[in-house]
C-alpha positions in Angstrom: -44.8 48.6 79.3 -44.2 44.9 79.1 -41.1 43.6 77.4 -39.4 40.2 77.2 -35.9 40.7 78.5 -33.5 37.8 78.1 -36.5 35.4 77.9 -38.3 36.8 81.0 -41.4 39.1 80.8 -40.8 42.4 82.7 -42.8 45.5 83.4 -40.6 48.6 82.8 -40.9 52.3 82.5 -38.0 52.9 80.1 -38.8 54.4 76.6 -35.4 53.7 75.0 -33.0 50.8 75.0 -30.4 53.0 76.7 -32.9 53.9 79.5 -33.7 50.2 79.9 -30.1 49.3 80.5 -30.0 51.9 83.3 -33.3 50.8 84.8 -32.1 47.1 84.9 -28.7 48.2 86.3 -26.6 47.0 83.3 -23.4 49.0 83.0 -20.4 49.1 80.7 -19.6 49.8 77.0 -18.9 46.0 76.4 -22.6 45.0 76.5 -24.2 43.6 73.4 -27.9 44.3 72.8 -30.5 43.1 70.4 -34.1 44.2 69.8 -36.5 41.8 68.3 -33.6 39.8 66.9 -31.6 42.7 65.4 -28.3 43.8 66.9 -28.3 47.3 68.3 -25.0 49.1 68.6 -24.2 51.2 71.7 -24.2 54.4 69.6 -27.8 53.8 68.6 -29.3 52.8 71.9 -30.3 56.3 73.1 -32.5 56.7 70.0 -33.8 53.1 69.9 -37.4 53.4 71.1 -39.1 50.5 72.8 -42.7 49.5 72.4 -45.0 47.1 74.3 -44.2 43.5 73.5 -40.6 44.0 72.2 -38.0 41.3 72.8 -34.7 42.5 74.2 -31.5 40.5 74.6 -28.7 41.9 76.8 -25.5 39.9 76.6 -22.5 40.3 78.9 -19.1 38.7 78.6 -18.4 35.8 81.0 -15.2 34.3 82.2 -14.6 30.7 82.7 -13.1 27.6 81.3 
């Protein structure tokens, strides 16, 4: 299926947001995710089904000054 992930179109096999994080090698409980502009908490990701054309944002904390 085709998704837009962090502004880039990607072809993925994942069916849920949780699976997508694994497929794209994102790890950690501190990630923030959004699906089509709506925040998705970590506890809901395994049941959050994806469909062709969805927009996913995955945010990770950054250090710097």
